[in-house]
C-alpha positions as CSV (number, residue, x, y, z in Angstrom):
1,M,0.0,0.0,0.0
2,K,2.8,2.4,0.8
3,I,4.4,1.9,-2.7
4,W,1.0,2.5,-4.3
5,G,0.5,5.6,-2.1
6,E,3.8,6.9,-3.3
7,R,3.0,6.2,-7.0
8,V,-0.3,8.1,-6.9
9,G,0.9,10.9,-4.5
10,I,-1.3,10.1,-1.4
11,D,-0.5,9.7,2.3
12,V,-0.6,6.2,3.7
13,I,-1.2,5.7,7.4
14,G,0.3,2.4,8.6
15,H,1.9,0.6,11.5
16,N,4.6,-2.0,11.7
17,E,3.7,-5.6,10.7
18,G,1.7,-7.4,13.3
19,A,0.1,-4.2,14.7
20,D,-3.6,-4.3,15.7
21,P,-5.6,-3.5,12.5
22,G,-8.2,-1.6,14.7
23,A,-5.5,0.7,15.8
24,V,-4.4,1.4,12.3
25,V,-8.0,2.2,11.3
26,Y,-8.4,4.5,14.4
27,D,-5.2,6.3,13.6
28,G,-6.2,6.6,9.9
29,I,-9.5,8.2,10.8
30,Q,-7.9,10.6,13.2
31,A,-5.3,11.6,10.6
32,A,-8.0,12.2,8.0
33,K,-10.0,14.3,10.4
34,A,-7.0,16.4,11.4
35,R,-6.0,16.9,7.8
36,K,-9.6,17.6,6.8
37,A,-9.3,14.9,4.1
38,D,-12.2,14.4,1.8
39,V,-11.6,10.7,1.3
40,L,-10.1,8.0,3.5
41,I,-9.6,4.5,2.1
42,I,-9.2,1.7,4.6
43,D,-7.7,-1.4,3.1
44,T,-8.4,-4.6,5.0
45,A,-6.9,-6.9,2.4
46,G,-6.0,-10.4,3.3
47,R,-9.2,-11.3,5.0
48,L,-10.3,-14.9,4.4
49,H,-14.0,-15.4,4.8
50,N,-13.5,-18.9,6.3
51,K,-11.2,-17.6,9.1
52,T,-13.3,-16.8,12.2
53,N,-10.6,-14.7,13.9
54,L,-10.1,-12.5,10.8
55,M,-13.8,-12.0,10.4
56,E,-14.1,-11.0,14.1
57,E,-11.3,-8.5,13.5
58,L,-13.2,-7.1,10.6
59,K,-16.3,-6.7,12.8
60,K,-14.1,-4.8,15.2
61,I,-12.9,-2.5,12.4
62,R,-16.4,-1.8,11.3
63,R,-17.3,-0.9,14.9
64,I,-14.4,1.6,15.1
65,I,-15.4,3.2,11.8
66,D,-19.0,3.5,13.0
67,R,-17.9,5.0,16.3
68,E,-15.2,7.3,15.0
69,A,-16.7,8.4,11.6
70,A,-20.3,8.0,12.2
71,D,-21.3,11.1,10.3
72,S,-19.3,10.2,7.2
73,L,-20.5,8.6,4.0
74,S,-19.3,5.1,3.8
75,E,-18.7,2.8,0.8
76,V,-17.8,-0.8,1.7
77,L,-16.4,-2.5,-1.3
78,L,-15.2,-6.0,-1.6
79,V,-12.4,-6.7,-4.1
80,L,-13.0,-10.0,-5.9
81,D,-10.8,-11.9,-8.3
82,A,-12.9,-12.6,-11.4
83,T,-11.2,-16.0,-11.9
84,T,-12.6,-17.5,-8.6
85,G,-16.1,-18.0,-10.0
86,Q,-18.8,-19.2,-7.6
87,N,-16.4,-18.8,-4.6
88,A,-16.7,-15.1,-5.2
89,V,-20.4,-15.2,-4.6
90,S,-19.8,-17.1,-1.3
91,Q,-17.3,-14.5,-0.2
92,A,-19.7,-11.7,-1.1
93,K,-22.4,-13.3,1.1
94,I,-20.2,-13.7,4.2
95,F,-18.4,-10.3,3.9
96,S,-21.8,-8.6,3.4
97,E,-23.1,-10.2,6.6
98,V,-20.1,-8.9,8.5
99,T,-19.6,-5.4,7.0
100,G,-22.7,-4.4,5.1
101,L,-21.1,-4.2,1.7
102,T,-22.3,-1.5,-0.7
103,G,-20.6,-2.9,-3.8
104,A,-17.9,-4.9,-5.3
105,I,-14.7,-4.4,-7.4
106,L,-14.0,-7.2,-9.8
107,T,-10.4,-7.7,-10.8
108,K,-8.4,-9.7,-13.4
109,L,-10.8,-9.1,-16.2
110,D,-7.8,-8.7,-18.5
111,G,-7.1,-12.4,-18.6
112,T,-9.2,-15.4,-19.4
113,A,-11.9,-14.6,-16.8
114,K,-15.2,-14.0,-18.4
115,G,-16.6,-12.2,-15.3
116,G,-19.8,-14.2,-15.2
117,V,-19.6,-13.9,-11.5
118,V,-21.0,-10.4,-11.9
119,I,-24.4,-11.9,-12.6
120,G,-24.2,-14.2,-9.6
121,I,-23.2,-11.5,-7.2
122,K,-26.0,-9.2,-8.4
123,A,-28.6,-11.9,-8.4
124,E,-27.8,-13.6,-5.1
125,Q,-26.5,-10.7,-3.1
126,N,-28.1,-7.7,-4.9
127,L,-24.6,-6.3,-4.7
128,P,-23.6,-3.9,-7.6
129,V,-20.2,-4.2,-9.2
130,K,-18.9,-0.6,-9.1
131,L,-15.4,-1.0,-10.5
132,I,-13.4,-3.4,-12.6
133,G,-9.7,-4.1,-12.8
134,V,-8.3,-4.8,-16.3
135,G,-4.6,-4.6,-15.7
136,E,-1.9,-3.6,-13.2
137,K,-1.7,0.2,-13.7
138,M,-3.7,2.8,-11.9
139,E,-5.7,3.7,-15.0
140,D,-6.7,0.0,-15.3
141,L,-9.2,0.4,-12.5
142,Q,-12.3,1.5,-14.3
143,D,-16.0,2.2,-13.6
144,F,-18.1,-0.8,-14.3
145,N,-20.5,-0.3,-17.2
146,P,-23.1,-3.1,-17.3
147,N,-24.0,-2.4,-20.9
148,D,-20.4,-2.5,-22.2
149,F,-19.8,-5.7,-20.0
150,S,-22.8,-7.6,-21.4
151,A,-22.1,-6.5,-25.0
152,A,-18.4,-7.7,-24.6
153,L,-19.6,-11.0,-23.0
154,F,-22.1,-11.8,-25.8
155,A,-19.6,-10.7,-28.5
156,E,-17.1,-13.2,-27.0
157,M,-19.7,-15.9,-26.9
158,E,-20.5,-15.3,-30.6
159,D,-16.8,-15.4,-31.5
160,T,-16.5,-18.7,-29.7
161,E,-19.5,-20.1,-31.5
162,D,-18.2,-18.9,-34.9
163,K,-14.9,-20.6,-34.2
164,E,-16.6,-23.8,-33.2
165,N,-18.8,-23.8,-36.2
166,A,-15.8,-23.2,-38.5
167,E,-14.0,-26.1,-36.9
168,D,-17.0,-28.3,-37.3
169,T,-17.2,-27.3,-41.1
170,D,-13.4,-28.0,-41.4
171,D,-13.9,-31.5,-39.8
172,E,-16.7,-32.3,-42.2
173,N,-14.6,-31.4,-45.3
């Protein structure tokens, strides 16, 4: 996070490895207030939805935010790897129960992932995908446009069908 903060020119509040995540969040909120910051991003990366102690820690972080920044607008976004498929829907369900998610960010859409998980997340969790990651650079994090996404998904399906039909025709000849 510190390296990315330097790259994009923003301050990063952090503690040494092994520090209490709740204390880091508290210090981040206090620093944002003191600096009259418009935006504070709290990154809780590395949480596994099947690890009870980490989820309890996440609940504690949520309570600190609610107590220390109660009057702020809050987005709670879950970053999901598009290649994980149905597991992403399970993660969204559990994280939503713990944190009250307001949306998702779907990454790795630049590779072989089709991103069909978007449909499952919306259908099963009513959770909007707000951003997508299509690469490693800062500008590769983009607003999610459902119309563009569905058009690209169906165009890819048509391309696949055309290739399969061409192969079938070649096999017959």
